[in-house]
Backbone bond lengths (Angstrom), bond angles and torsions (degrees), N, CA, C in turn:
res aa  C-N    CA-C-N  psi(-1)  N-CA   C-N-CA  omega(-1)  CA-C   N-CA-C  phi
1 E - - - 1.448 - - 1.522 111.41 -
2 R 1.332 117.54 -30.53 1.457 119.63 179.04 1.523 110.44 -64.60
3 I 1.327 117.28 -45.34 1.466 120.67 179.07 1.526 109.69 -64.01
4 M 1.325 116.74 -41.94 1.459 120.47 178.40 1.531 110.09 -59.24
5 A 1.312 117.33 -42.28 1.468 121.63 -179.69 1.527 111.16 -65.65
6 D 1.331 116.63 -38.30 1.467 120.27 179.96 1.528 112.23 -59.96
7 Y 1.329 116.47 -28.36 1.461 121.09 -176.29 1.530 113.01 -114.07
8 D 1.329 116.60 16.84 1.468 121.27 -177.43 1.524 111.46 52.04
9 G 1.319 115.12 37.74 1.462 120.39 -179.78 1.518 112.38 -72.83
10 R 1.316 113.92 167.91 1.462 120.59 178.82 1.521 108.77 -118.02
11 P 1.325 116.70 145.55 1.461 119.23 -177.17 1.529 112.29 -75.86
12 H 1.312 114.61 157.74 1.462 121.80 170.59 1.521 106.24 -77.01
13 W 1.326 118.24 127.21 1.464 121.05 -174.04 1.523 112.79 -71.48
14 G 1.330 117.48 -10.90 1.462 120.38 175.92 1.521 112.44 -90.20
15 K 1.314 117.23 0.10 1.468 122.20 -179.05 1.521 109.98 -116.69
16 L 1.317 115.84 149.95 1.462 120.05 175.39 1.523 109.26 -73.23
17 H 1.303 115.91 143.64 1.464 121.02 176.10 1.514 108.05 -149.77
18 G 1.306 116.56 166.97 1.453 121.05 -177.16 1.518 114.63 -109.83
19 L 1.329 117.37 18.05 1.459 119.37 -179.45 1.525 110.52 -73.45
20 T 1.310 115.21 144.35 1.464 120.86 -179.90 1.526 110.38 -90.25
21 A 1.313 115.69 166.43 1.464 120.61 177.23 1.525 110.51 -59.08
22 E 1.309 116.64 -36.45 1.469 120.48 -180.00 1.527 111.13 -62.05
23 V 1.320 117.07 -45.51 1.466 121.42 179.38 1.528 110.18 -67.57
24 L 1.325 116.62 -43.80 1.462 119.85 -179.74 1.525 111.39 -62.34
25 A 1.313 117.41 -38.62 1.464 120.80 179.02 1.525 111.11 -61.88
26 E 1.323 117.30 -32.89 1.467 121.16 177.13 1.524 111.34 -70.61
27 R 1.314 117.22 -33.05 1.465 121.65 -174.98 1.521 113.64 -90.29
28 Y 1.319 116.50 -19.19 1.462 121.28 179.04 1.526 108.84 -115.38
29 P 1.327 117.88 105.00 1.463 120.83 -176.92 1.534 113.73 -58.18
30 R 1.321 117.53 -25.82 1.469 120.55 -178.11 1.525 111.71 -107.26
31 W 1.325 116.56 27.99 1.465 121.69 -180.00 1.531 111.06 -54.78
32 S 1.311 117.15 -45.09 1.471 119.80 -178.19 1.530 110.93 -64.16
33 D 1.333 117.65 -33.34 1.469 120.37 175.48 1.526 110.58 -64.79
34 A 1.321 116.57 -41.80 1.470 120.81 179.18 1.522 110.99 -64.53
35 M 1.326 116.81 -40.68 1.467 119.80 179.46 1.531 110.83 -68.79
36 A 1.325 117.41 -34.77 1.464 120.83 176.73 1.529 110.42 -66.57
37 M 1.336 116.62 -39.91 1.457 120.18 177.70 1.527 110.33 -65.00
38 R 1.315 116.53 -41.28 1.464 120.03 177.52 1.525 110.08 -61.37
39 D 1.320 117.18 -42.74 1.467 120.57 177.79 1.527 111.30 -59.81
40 R 1.323 115.70 -38.59 1.461 120.24 -178.80 1.529 111.74 -73.42
41 L 1.336 117.45 -41.57 1.460 121.15 -174.57 1.523 114.11 -85.63
42 D 1.323 117.35 -24.40 1.467 120.65 -178.87 1.530 110.07 -137.87
43 P 1.335 117.13 61.20 1.467 119.82 -175.38 1.527 113.80 -63.52
44 D 1.323 117.10 -27.38 1.467 120.51 -179.45 1.524 112.53 -91.96
45 R 1.329 116.17 2.42 1.471 123.07 179.65 1.535 111.68 56.60
46 T 1.330 114.98 43.38 1.456 121.52 178.17 1.522 111.36 -60.07
47 F 1.314 116.80 -34.93 1.464 121.25 -174.73 1.520 113.20 -98.61
48 R 1.303 118.37 16.32 1.465 121.40 -178.40 1.527 110.60 -78.35
49 N 1.304 115.06 156.97 1.462 123.24 171.28 1.529 106.92 -155.12
50 A 1.306 117.02 175.12 1.468 120.77 -175.14 1.530 111.83 -60.50
51 Y 1.329 116.93 -38.98 1.462 120.28 179.94 1.533 110.63 -64.20
52 L 1.322 116.80 -49.31 1.466 119.62 -179.85 1.519 111.65 -65.57
53 D 1.312 117.46 -34.66 1.467 119.70 175.58 1.524 110.37 -58.56
54 A 1.328 116.53 -42.28 1.468 120.59 179.84 1.530 110.76 -67.90
55 V 1.324 116.65 -43.99 1.464 120.87 -178.00 1.525 111.53 -67.22
56 F 1.327 116.86 -41.17 1.460 120.54 -176.63 1.521 113.10 -89.43
57 G 1.312 117.59 -1.64 1.452 120.93 175.79 1.510 114.54 77.27
58 E 1.310 116.41 33.30 1.481 120.72 179.53 1.507 110.53 -85.18
């Protein structure tokens, strides 16, 4: 993660990482679009878990 941070890299979504929603929003220009799509497709948070809550800032 340190090397990734040095180069403003983005994590592989199939791997665990410790980046926060705030950091991810800086690295993904369309972060708000992704969160809006998630709100539309999973409004009841059926697919949520503790890891995704941390990543998505819930």
